[in-house]
C-alpha positions as CSV (number, residue, x, y, z in Angstrom):
1,M,-8.9,15.9,-6.5
2,K,-6.7,14.7,-9.4
3,L,-5.3,11.2,-8.8
4,G,-1.7,10.5,-9.6
5,D,-0.2,7.7,-11.7
6,S,1.5,5.1,-9.5
7,G,3.7,4.2,-12.4
8,S,5.3,7.7,-12.4
9,A,5.8,7.9,-8.6
10,N,9.3,8.4,-7.4
11,M,11.0,7.5,-4.1
12,G,10.5,10.4,-1.7
13,D,7.1,11.3,-3.1
14,W,4.2,11.8,-0.6
15,V,1.5,9.2,-1.2
16,V,-2.0,8.7,0.1
17,A,-3.8,5.3,0.5
18,I,-7.6,5.5,0.8
19,G,-9.6,2.3,1.5
20,N,-11.8,0.3,3.8
21,P,-9.7,-2.5,5.4
22,Y,-11.5,-4.9,7.8
23,G,-14.8,-3.2,6.9
24,F,-13.9,0.2,8.3
25,D,-15.2,3.0,6.1
26,H,-13.3,6.1,4.8
27,T,-9.8,5.4,6.2
28,V,-6.8,7.4,5.0
29,T,-3.0,6.8,5.5
30,V,-0.3,9.1,4.3
31,G,3.4,8.4,3.9
32,V,6.5,8.8,1.9
33,L,7.2,6.3,-1.0
34,S,10.3,4.4,0.0
35,A,10.4,1.8,-2.8
36,N,8.4,0.7,-5.8
37,E,8.1,-2.6,-7.7
38,R,8.4,-4.6,-4.5
39,Q,7.5,-8.3,-4.6
40,I,6.4,-10.4,-1.6
41,S,5.2,-14.0,-1.0
42,I,2.9,-15.0,1.8
43,Q,2.5,-18.6,2.9
44,D,-1.0,-19.4,4.3
45,T,-3.2,-22.4,4.7
46,E,-4.2,-22.3,1.0
47,G,-0.7,-22.2,-0.3
48,Q,1.6,-19.4,-1.3
49,R,0.3,-16.0,-2.5
50,N,2.6,-13.9,-4.6
51,Y,2.2,-10.1,-5.0
52,E,4.1,-8.0,-7.5
53,H,4.4,-4.4,-8.4
54,L,3.8,-3.1,-4.9
55,L,4.5,0.4,-3.5
56,Q,6.3,0.5,-0.2
57,T,5.8,3.5,2.1
58,D,7.1,4.6,5.5
59,A,3.5,4.8,6.8
60,S,2.6,2.8,9.9
61,I,0.7,-0.4,8.9
62,N,-1.8,-1.4,11.6
63,P,-5.1,-3.3,11.5
64,G,-7.8,-0.8,10.6
65,N,-5.8,1.7,8.5
66,S,-5.4,1.9,4.8
67,G,-1.7,1.4,4.7
68,G,-1.8,-2.2,3.6
69,L,-1.1,-2.7,-0.1
70,C,-1.2,0.5,-2.0
């Protein structure tokens, strides 16, 4: 399979996230790209973590699927 370039993805494109969240192997999530270049900040016990250049999809994000951060 030829992999795409996330930098050339457009809103409305179908995207696939493949990963192993929480130690699960071979998980796949599909969805439609609804935004790109998102930024989020998460406060935790170690301070604030900042994430940039994220892709947002309409895929359900649940513990155990790959839909976390694409």
